N, C-alpha and C positions, 0 to 999 in steps of 0.2 A: 501489170504496168511497171514499166521501167522507174527507178528511183532518180531523180534526178542529182546528181552529184558534185553539180557546178557550185551550189553554195558550202557544200561541206570542205570543198577543195580551196575555195575562195577564203573561208574561215580557217583553215590551217596554215595557209600561206600567211596571212595576216597574223597569226599567232607566232610563227616562226619569225616573222619580220619583227614584231613586237618585242620577241625574245632574244633577238640578234643571232638566231640560231641556222640561219643560213649560209652564215660564213663558216667555211670547214675549221679552222681554227678555234673560232669560239664553240662549235659544236665538239670539237676533240676535247676543250678542257670541260666543257659540261659533263661529256661522257665519264672522264677523269673522275668529276667532282662526285658524280651520281654512283660511282662503284669503288668507294675508298679503300676498302676490305678484298678487292679483288687482286690476283697476282698480275705482274706484268705480262704473262704470258695470255691471261684471259682478256687483258686490255688490247693486246696485238692483234687477236683474234676478234674481238668487238670493231676495232678500227676497221680490220679489212672486212667485216661484215656490213660495215657501212661506207665502205669505198673511201676510207681516210687515208692520207700518206700516213706511213709509220713515224715519218720524221716529225709530225706534229706530237707525236707521244713522246713527252718529256717525263723521264723517271725521277718523280721528285722525290720519292723514297723507295729505299731498298726492299725486296721482297723480304729479306731476313727480318727487317725492322716491323714489317706488317704482320708477319707469321708471329712475332713476341708480343705484339700489342694484343694480336686475337687469342693466343694462348694465354696471356696473362688474365684477360677478361673471362675465357672459360676456365680456366683453372680454379678460379674463386670456387664454383660450384662443384668441383670434382674432387673426390677423396687425397688427402695427403699424399699416402704413398701409392702413386700408379701403378695398378695393375698391368696386365698385357690388354686385357679386355678396354679399359680405360684407353691406355695408348692407343689402342688399335681406332677407337671410335675418334679420338682426336685426329688422328692421321687422316682418316676419312672425310673428317670435317673439313681440313686444311686443302686435302686434294680435290675436293668438290668446289674450293674457291678458286683452284685453278695453279697452286703452288707445286714446284717441283719435288718430289720426295726426298731428294738430297738435301734440300734447302730445310724441309720441315723435321726430317731426321737430327740435322743438326741443331736447331734450335730444342729439340725435344730431350736429346741426349745433355744439352748443356744445362735444363731445367733439372734433370733427373740429378746431374752431378751436384748443382749447387743443392735443389731440393731437401 
């Protein structure tokens, strides 16, 4: 027997109206808030996926700042002199978040110099 989807759809629309997420601007800011540690590139792809205008994407923080925050958080659990394997894992972690290799390399080199 076919499932009656009308109540589910109605509940979903009510939820979206309640959270004011049917408005593209509100939904765009919701996506940015939900993904604070993701890169600008990742957010652009997310906006494209959801058919949102890229002009709604306001770059509140720079990717380098986000990378520094993530590295600072991650580095507490890493051995102090960063070996090649550790550095490679850190680069992989950051690149999976959508950050550009050049930005990752800049931050890591800066940390190794200061380190």
